[in-house]
C-alpha angles and dihedrals in degrees: 000000000000128000111249093185137006119194141165111245097178140350089276105032143055131192128216120202107205126210089253087060095250110143109213126195123212130183114220091226092057093046091051093043091056097041105160098216118120094246095053092044090053091048091051091048091049092050094047109127094004124117109224137161112249117249113209121206120201109261094013093130098034124096116227097176143351119206127184115237110207114299096311114055151015128229117217121204109203127213092255091057098258110138114142099107120103111205106204116213090243091053093047092050090052090054095056112139099190117130093256095051093040091054091048091051091053093057 
């Protein structure tokens, strides 16, 4: 699957129209929370099971830029400057939060 179009649909959400015509919805908070870079993965693993207060950084959930990486991923640069995560198309498709995918993931 390859994105045919990526667009902002609100201040907190983007949509991706895939080449199979599926229109996926993605909240920026979720995309940032599951950033696939090594640093974010290590932070999530370290915090697993711990109760901590969230620390919000300005721009953390804002997209500054999205760049295609070859034919397999996009790189998102966030408003706080973070931008080392490569979101593969397969990974992005698995994160879809549209009604159809959300219902499928519940069953």
